[in-house]
C-alpha positions, 0 to 999 in steps of 0.5 A, spaced: 500 500 500 503 506 497 501 512 502 502 519 500 507 522 505 504 527 510 510 532 508 507 531 501 500 532 503 502 539 506 506 542 500 500 541 495 492 540 496 491 533 495 485 530 491 480 526 495 483 519 493 490 521 495 488 524 501 484 517 503 490 513 501 494 518 505 490 516 511 490 509 510 497 509 510 498 513 516 493 508 520 496 502 517 503 504 520 499 506 527 495 500 527 502 496 526 506 500 531 501 500 537 495 495 535 488 496 534 485 497 541 491 502 543 490 507 536 485 512 536 482 516 531 485 522 534 492 519 533 491 518 526 488 525 525 494 528 528 499 523 525 496 525 518 496 532 519 489 533 518 483 535 523 479 529 526 472 532 522 476 531 515 478 524 517 471 522 519 469 525 512 473 519 509 472 514 514 466 513 519 469 510 525 476 506 527 473 500 525 471 502 518 478 504 517 481 498 519 476 494 515 478 498 509 485 497 510 484 489 511 480 489 505 485 493 501 491 488 503 487 482 501 486 485 494 493 487 493 496 480 495 491 476 491 492 480 485 500 479 486 499 472 487 495 471 481 500 475 477 506 472 480 504 465 478 501 466 471 508 465 468 510 459 472 512 453 468 509 448 473 507 447 480 514 447 484 515 454 480 508 456 482 509 455 489 516 459 489 513 465 485 507 466 490 512 466 496 516 471 492 510 475 491 508 474 498 515 476 501 516 482 497 510 485 499 512 484 506 519 487 505 516 493 501 510 494 507 512 491 513 506 495 517 501 492 513 503 485 515 503 487 522 496 489 521 494 483 518 498 479 524 494 483 529 489 479 533 488 484 539 481 486 537 478 486 544 471 483 543 470 486 536 468 479 533 467 483 526 474 485 526 476 478 527 472 475 522 475 480 517 482 477 518 479 470 518 476 472 511 483 474 508 486 468 511 480 463 507 481 467 501 489 466 501 488 459 502 483 458 496 488 462 492 494 457 494 489 451 493 491 450 485 498 450 487 497 443 490 497 439 484 498 432 487 491 428 485 488 430 492 481 431 494 479 438 495 478 438 503 485 435 503 488 440 499 485 446 503 488 443 509 495 443 506 494 450 503 492 452 510 498 449 513 502 452 507 499 459 509 501 458 516 508 457 514 508 463 510 505 467 516 509 465 521 516 466 517 513 473 516 512 474 523 518 472 525 522 476 520 518 483 522 519 481 530 527 481 528 526 488 527 528 488 520 524 494 518 530 498 516 529 494 510 523 499 508 529 504 507 533 500 502 532 501 495 527 496 491 533 491 489 536 490 496 529 489 499 527 484 493 533 480 494 532 479 501 525 477 500 527 472 495 532 469 499 527 468 505 522 466 500 527 460 497 528 458 504 520 457 505 519 454 498 524 449 499 521 447 506 514 447 503 516 443 497 520 438 501 513 436 505 509 437 498 513 431 495 512 427 501 504 428 500 500 422 498 492 421 497 491 416 503 
């Protein structure tokens, strides 16, 4: 998710869509850093350099803002998966390219991944369901990558396991404090992402080769 910076926003008048994008980017960073429950709309408005009434013109509540962020991230991830795997020569390359796309998104936007991994929503079941919808959509996207003559239920279980490995690896990477990669140039970031992706792909593929239909 590419945000308009606060500095840019103060040097020229933003269009409505640019302002919305800026607010989403600022909110994503705050939610990732502080968690959903500890972030207020006042915090978002202050960090974005706007008034709270202007913020509410774009988002009716903190929940609405959070849900839009989650939906935007899910849409982006699914689009990147589809694009990455469209050129794959076979199942193994599909797995490798989908992981490469996943981890490139991670190094390009660590805040978004912290947001997706946040489970501290208090008693708000709607937010928990939103995260689970994203995970189900990703599992459905991974399912076609498993070409082992398996029943659909079997494939979906394996797809869930593969997603869990990717999420666990991305969570471990972000907890190592590697946010400085976001300041590196794109080539350096993507080399790091590809290195992580290859390690996880090797582990996944070793497991998939041992899968049988029984």
